[in-house]
KOLSENU-158906 format. One record per residue (C-alpha): z negated, y negated, x; residue in one letter; residue number from 1. Coordinates in steps of 0.02 Angstrom, whole numbers. Layout:
! residues N
NODE	Z	Y	X	vopa	dotor
NODE	Z	Y	X	a	NUM
...
END
This chain:
! residues 384
NODE	Z	Y	X	vopa	dotor
NODE	407	133	403	m	1
NODE	342	-15	451	v	2
NODE	462	-152	405	g	3
NODE	514	-216	229	g	4
NODE	698	-300	258	g	5
NODE	843	-242	205	i	6
NODE	844	-111	375	i	7
NODE	680	-64	331	g	8
NODE	720	-32	134	l	9
NODE	877	37	166	s	10
NODE	818	183	263	v	11
NODE	672	206	148	a	12
NODE	794	217	-4	w	13
NODE	912	347	98	r	14
NODE	757	451	194	a	15
NODE	679	468	13	r	16
NODE	857	537	-79	r	17
NODE	851	674	52	r	18
NODE	689	710	-14	g	19
NODE	556	637	120	m	20
NODE	385	562	76	s	21
NODE	410	374	121	v	22
NODE	273	219	132	t	23
NODE	349	63	164	v	24
NODE	224	-63	285	l	25
NODE	275	-252	251	e	26
NODE	165	-404	338	r	27
NODE	234	-504	206	g	28
NODE	323	-476	41	a	29
NODE	471	-342	31	c	30
NODE	632	-439	73	g	31
NODE	564	-614	90	q	32
NODE	583	-630	273	a	33
NODE	730	-658	376	t	34
NODE	837	-533	272	s	35
NODE	827	-653	117	r	36
NODE	870	-818	246	i	37
NODE	1033	-701	310	a	38
NODE	1215	-766	247	a	39
NODE	1257	-588	213	g	40
NODE	1433	-600	308	m	41
NODE	1504	-429	317	l	42
NODE	1624	-493	473	a	43
NODE	1636	-367	613	p	44
NODE	1818	-450	648	v	45
NODE	1756	-617	660	m	46
NODE	1584	-587	765	e	47
NODE	1651	-493	877	v	48
NODE	1621	-569	1053	e	49
NODE	1683	-553	1205	f	50
NODE	1609	-416	1351	g	51
NODE	1561	-241	1328	e	52
NODE	1429	-266	1226	t	53
NODE	1533	-355	1099	g	54
NODE	1651	-212	1118	r	55
NODE	1497	-87	1079	r	56
NODE	1442	-207	932	v	57
NODE	1598	-220	860	l	58
NODE	1624	-15	858	e	59
NODE	1450	-7	755	l	60
NODE	1522	-161	644	g	61
NODE	1672	-70	603	l	62
NODE	1586	95	548	r	63
NODE	1473	18	440	s	64
NODE	1585	-114	358	a	65
NODE	1693	46	309	e	66
NODE	1529	110	226	l	67
NODE	1484	-41	134	w	68
NODE	1593	-25	-36	p	69
NODE	1512	142	-59	t	70
NODE	1356	98	-17	f	71
NODE	1329	-45	-141	a	72
NODE	1426	50	-277	a	73
NODE	1288	187	-249	e	74
NODE	1145	70	-238	l	75
NODE	1202	-21	-388	a	76
NODE	1179	142	-492	q	77
NODE	1018	188	-412	a	78
NODE	963	7	-455	a	79
NODE	1037	-62	-611	g	80
NODE	1099	-196	-531	l	81
NODE	1276	-246	-497	e	82
NODE	1305	-276	-307	v	83
NODE	1469	-370	-267	e	84
NODE	1559	-393	-134	l	85
NODE	1674	-536	-104	m	86
NODE	1838	-473	-16	s	87
NODE	1938	-629	7	a	88
NODE	1930	-622	207	g	89
NODE	1866	-760	319	a	90
NODE	1957	-916	412	l	91
NODE	1918	-955	595	f	92
NODE	1976	-1137	609	v	93
NODE	2007	-1263	767	a	94
NODE	1967	-1455	745	r	95
NODE	2067	-1522	893	d	96
NODE	2163	-1443	1047	e	97
NODE	2021	-1392	1128	d	98
NODE	1969	-1276	1015	e	99
NODE	2141	-1233	970	a	100
NODE	2172	-1171	1150	r	101
NODE	2007	-1081	1125	e	102
NODE	2061	-999	949	l	103
NODE	2223	-930	1039	e	104
NODE	2103	-839	1150	r	105
NODE	2008	-779	1019	q	106
NODE	2160	-714	929	l	107
NODE	2213	-637	1094	a	108
NODE	2046	-548	1109	f	109
NODE	2065	-471	950	r	110
NODE	2228	-431	958	e	111
NODE	2200	-324	1120	s	112
NODE	2064	-235	1032	l	113
NODE	2178	-180	882	g	114
NODE	2089	-298	747	l	115
NODE	2190	-360	598	r	116
NODE	2221	-537	634	v	117
NODE	2327	-659	593	e	118
NODE	2371	-841	671	r	119
NODE	2398	-978	546	l	120
NODE	2468	-1154	562	r	121
NODE	2361	-1302	484	a	122
NODE	2492	-1297	344	s	123
NODE	2482	-1103	313	d	124
NODE	2299	-1117	309	a	125
NODE	2274	-1264	199	r	126
NODE	2392	-1177	78	a	127
NODE	2256	-1026	68	l	128
NODE	2121	-1156	63	e	129
NODE	2170	-1329	9	p	130
NODE	1990	-1396	35	a	131
NODE	2024	-1388	235	l	132
NODE	2051	-1553	298	a	133
NODE	2213	-1602	337	p	134
NODE	2143	-1636	539	s	135
NODE	2121	-1433	557	v	136
NODE	2245	-1419	695	r	137
NODE	2247	-1211	684	l	138
NODE	2161	-1073	606	a	139
NODE	2148	-874	627	l	140
NODE	2129	-780	488	a	141
NODE	2039	-601	478	a	142
NODE	2079	-534	290	p	143
NODE	1977	-375	307	d	144
NODE	1799	-465	323	d	145
NODE	1693	-458	183	r	146
NODE	1518	-541	125	s	147
NODE	1375	-492	25	v	148
NODE	1222	-587	-67	d	149
NODE	1085	-516	30	p	150
NODE	968	-574	-108	r	151
NODE	1045	-487	-221	v	152
NODE	1056	-327	-130	v	153
NODE	873	-339	-88	l	154
NODE	832	-330	-262	a	155
NODE	918	-184	-283	a	156
NODE	846	-97	-131	l	157
NODE	673	-134	-196	r	158
NODE	722	-74	-377	n	159
NODE	808	92	-289	a	160
NODE	656	116	-185	c	161
NODE	546	95	-324	e	162
NODE	639	215	-436	r	163
NODE	661	350	-293	e	164
NODE	472	352	-275	g	165
NODE	462	234	-111	v	166
NODE	269	175	-94	r	167
NODE	295	-8	-52	l	168
NODE	133	-55	19	r	169
NODE	157	-246	48	e	170
NODE	44	-383	146	h	171
NODE	-20	-241	247	a	172
NODE	15	-309	430	a	173
NODE	20	-178	557	v	174
NODE	-100	-212	697	a	175
NODE	-37	-59	829	r	176
NODE	43	83	837	i	177
NODE	-64	236	873	e	178
NODE	-36	392	984	l	179
NODE	-96	583	992	d	180
NODE	-222	620	1141	g	181
NODE	-107	614	1282	d	182
NODE	-1	463	1212	g	183
NODE	146	549	1191	r	184
NODE	186	533	1016	r	185
NODE	159	417	887	a	186
NODE	40	470	744	t	187
NODE	36	317	640	g	188
NODE	-17	140	636	v	189
NODE	-191	32	621	r	190
NODE	-197	-95	500	l	191
NODE	-237	-272	527	q	192
NODE	-381	-247	397	d	193
NODE	-447	-99	487	g	194
NODE	-356	48	385	g	195
NODE	-273	179	469	r	196
NODE	-92	259	390	v	197
NODE	-31	434	486	g	198
NODE	148	469	491	a	199
NODE	237	651	546	g	200
NODE	376	520	579	a	201
NODE	358	334	626	l	202
NODE	523	209	604	v	203
NODE	503	28	670	l	204
NODE	595	-101	569	a	205
NODE	497	-234	600	a	206
NODE	639	-369	664	g	207
NODE	586	-485	775	p	208
NODE	384	-435	764	w	209
NODE	441	-250	818	s	210
NODE	429	-275	995	g	211
NODE	257	-374	989	e	212
NODE	152	-217	918	l	213
NODE	10	-165	1022	a	214
NODE	-7	10	1052	g	215
NODE	147	47	1131	l	216
NODE	159	99	1317	p	217
NODE	262	-14	1420	d	218
NODE	384	118	1451	a	219
NODE	416	151	1294	a	220
NODE	442	-31	1225	r	221
NODE	606	-98	1155	v	222
NODE	600	-291	1195	p	223
NODE	639	-392	1058	v	224
NODE	637	-581	1043	r	225
NODE	660	-702	873	p	226
NODE	815	-803	884	v	227
NODE	778	-950	763	k	228
NODE	928	-991	643	g	229
NODE	925	-1143	506	q	230
NODE	1034	-1128	346	i	231
NODE	1061	-1236	218	i	232
NODE	1112	-1170	28	r	233
NODE	1215	-1288	-60	l	234
NODE	1280	-1289	-228	r	235
NODE	1431	-1363	-341	d	236
NODE	1370	-1418	-502	p	237
NODE	1579	-1389	-562	a	238
NODE	1561	-1204	-524	g	239
NODE	1657	-1091	-404	p	240
NODE	1833	-1135	-332	g	241
NODE	1807	-1263	-174	l	242
NODE	1826	-1109	-57	l	243
NODE	1881	-926	-82	r	244
NODE	1851	-875	80	r	245
NODE	1694	-874	228	a	246
NODE	1783	-1033	334	v	247
NODE	1717	-1011	515	r	248
NODE	1710	-1147	654	f	249
NODE	1649	-1187	830	e	250
NODE	1457	-1172	789	g	251
NODE	1440	-1128	609	g	252
NODE	1522	-1073	427	y	253
NODE	1530	-1110	253	v	254
NODE	1532	-954	154	l	255
NODE	1578	-963	-15	p	256
NODE	1469	-857	-172	r	257
NODE	1563	-802	-337	a	258
NODE	1432	-921	-445	d	259
NODE	1484	-1101	-350	g	260
NODE	1344	-1066	-213	r	261
NODE	1389	-1101	-30	y	262
NODE	1277	-1043	133	v	263
NODE	1316	-1162	271	l	264
NODE	1242	-1100	417	g	265
NODE	1185	-1057	572	g	266
NODE	1093	-1100	706	t	267
NODE	1058	-1016	858	v	268
NODE	896	-1077	952	e	269
NODE	781	-990	1065	e	270
NODE	632	-1062	987	r	271
NODE	506	-911	994	g	272
NODE	429	-895	816	f	273
NODE	445	-1066	768	d	274
NODE	500	-1075	573	l	275
NODE	505	-1264	561	a	276
NODE	661	-1355	485	p	277
NODE	739	-1498	575	t	278
NODE	819	-1653	528	a	279
NODE	929	-1644	693	g	280
NODE	997	-1470	643	a	281
NODE	1027	-1515	469	a	282
NODE	1121	-1661	509	y	283
NODE	1242	-1561	639	e	284
NODE	1276	-1429	513	m	285
NODE	1325	-1545	375	l	286
NODE	1422	-1639	482	r	287
NODE	1519	-1536	566	v	288
NODE	1564	-1425	394	a	289
NODE	1594	-1619	326	r	290
NODE	1739	-1649	439	d	291
NODE	1841	-1468	406	l	292
NODE	1801	-1461	214	v	293
NODE	1750	-1619	144	p	294
NODE	1694	-1580	-27	g	295
NODE	1544	-1521	63	v	296
NODE	1499	-1689	55	g	297
NODE	1492	-1676	-118	e	298
NODE	1369	-1512	-155	l	299
NODE	1205	-1519	-182	e	300
NODE	1073	-1455	-87	i	301
NODE	963	-1331	-131	e	302
NODE	876	-1251	7	e	303
NODE	852	-1265	196	l	304
NODE	793	-1115	275	s	305
NODE	755	-1048	440	v	306
NODE	752	-853	488	g	307
NODE	699	-753	649	l	308
NODE	831	-647	687	r	309
NODE	796	-492	796	p	310
NODE	869	-496	972	g	311
NODE	872	-381	1105	t	312
NODE	912	-430	1313	p	313
NODE	1102	-369	1259	d	314
NODE	1092	-425	1084	n	315
NODE	1133	-251	1031	a	316
NODE	1024	-148	907	p	317
NODE	906	-10	946	a	318
NODE	927	123	816	i	319
NODE	873	299	863	g	320
NODE	748	399	947	p	321
NODE	679	310	1085	g	322
NODE	547	392	1235	a	323
NODE	385	392	1119	l	324
NODE	397	560	1023	e	325
NODE	375	543	841	g	326
NODE	437	345	844	l	327
NODE	621	291	785	i	328
NODE	673	118	806	w	329
NODE	795	28	689	a	330
NODE	776	-146	748	t	331
NODE	870	-279	856	g	332
NODE	1014	-304	743	h	333
NODE	1023	-509	803	y	334
NODE	1166	-579	691	r	335
NODE	1219	-415	612	n	336
NODE	1083	-351	516	g	337
NODE	1171	-358	352	i	338
NODE	1331	-284	416	l	339
NODE	1258	-139	499	l	340
NODE	1112	-98	348	a	341
NODE	1218	66	296	p	342
NODE	1257	123	450	l	343
NODE	1090	103	508	t	344
NODE	1019	206	356	a	345
NODE	1138	357	402	d	346
NODE	1083	365	601	l	347
NODE	897	340	555	v	348
NODE	882	468	408	t	349
NODE	989	603	520	e	350
NODE	873	574	659	a	351
NODE	734	604	549	l	352
NODE	820	748	477	e	353
NODE	876	834	637	n	354
NODE	785	767	775	g	355
NODE	844	797	954	a	356
NODE	1000	852	874	a	357
NODE	1056	710	803	a	358
NODE	1214	621	882	q	359
NODE	1179	438	885	l	360
NODE	1317	325	961	p	361
NODE	1246	281	1152	g	362
NODE	1305	95	1098	a	363
NODE	1122	83	1000	c	364
NODE	1016	210	1113	d	365
NODE	847	115	1126	p	366
NODE	835	211	1285	l	367
NODE	935	88	1360	r	368
NODE	801	-20	1378	f	369
NODE	652	118	1438	t	370
NODE	607	170	1611	a	371
NODE	581	356	1536	a	372
NODE	721	480	1517	s	373
NODE	637	600	1375	g	374
NODE	712	584	1198	r	375
NODE	577	570	1053	a	376
NODE	591	729	934	v	377
NODE	526	678	755	p	378
NODE	452	788	644	t	379
NODE	577	815	513	a	380
NODE	552	804	321	g	381
NODE	424	650	339	t	382
NODE	425	471	359	a	383
NODE	298	339	335	s	384
END
C-alpha cells in the first residue's frame, strides 16, 4: 500500500480484516497530510455538480454516504475510539439576487436527480440557524448530509490498523514502481533510501503524488494533479451553539464541530504542489463567512492550513485495477476523499480478493484514462 491517508488506511484496515498481509508505505507520517486538513463533509447532495461526471460522482457519493454509519461504528469498536457523525444536515445560502437565482437552478437540478432538498425562505433559514445574517436572501436545505472530523477518523484508523497487525512504515517515500521482466506486472516498489519492498499486489493511494511516481509506463498511468485548498480552523470560547448545520455559500462553507470549533474553507487553486498559506485567501474566506454569519467575527483563529486534493482530468476518482497487472488504483478523490473512504475500501478489497471478477463501477474505472484495454489481475490474498 503506497499512501497512509484516509484512503490508504481505510483500505489497509479492511484488507487486513479479510486476512491479507498489509504494509503501508507513507512518505511522511500517516494521516498528517491532506486527509488531516480536510473539513470532513459527507455531503453528496451539496457537492453534486452539473454534468455527466457530476452525476457519476454523485452515484459513488450516495453509496458511500450510506456506508458511513456502519463504517464509523465498526471503526470505533476496532479502534477503541468514538467516531461521531454530525447529522444535522446542511444549508446552501444566497447573499443577493444573483446568487438566489443560481440557487433556484441548483435546487431544480437536485430535484431532477431525485435528491431530498428543500427550498427555504430567508426567514425559515434563520429560524433553523439564528446566527445567519438578515441579509440572506434564500436557502436550500439538504437534511441528509452529514459531517465527521477527519482527525478523529485518522486516529481511529491508525489504532485499528495497528491492532489488526497492519505494518505502518512511515517516512518511507517511494521513488518508483518496479515491474517484472516484460514490464506487464508491478512487483513492488523502490524506496528513495534505496530499499525495495516486494508485493503480490500493490495499491496506489498516494493522493496527489500518485501521478508523480516513476516506473509506470505512460500507457498505464492515471493522471493525477494537486489542487490546493486553504482552510481556517476557528474556536468559540463559549462552546458550541453558533451553528448546528454546515452552511455553504458561493465559494466556501462554515462547518461546525461538536466541541465549539468551526472549519472555514475552502479555496480551490491550481497552484501545483505549493503549500504556502496566503493572507488574501484567508481574508476573503473570513470576509464572506462573516457577511453571512456575523458571529464568525468573534471566533478565535486556531489554525490556517493548506492541503493538496488529488484531482484527475474529470475530477472523478480512479478506483480499481488499471492497465498494469498487480497494481490497483485508489486515488483522484478530489473534494470527496473523506466521503468516499468506506466505498473505496470495499471496492479495493473486493478487487484484491477477486481480481478480474470484481464488479467495479464504471464511474471510477482507471482505464478511462489509459490507452490500454487490458485489466489488471492482482494476486489474491496479499496487499502491500
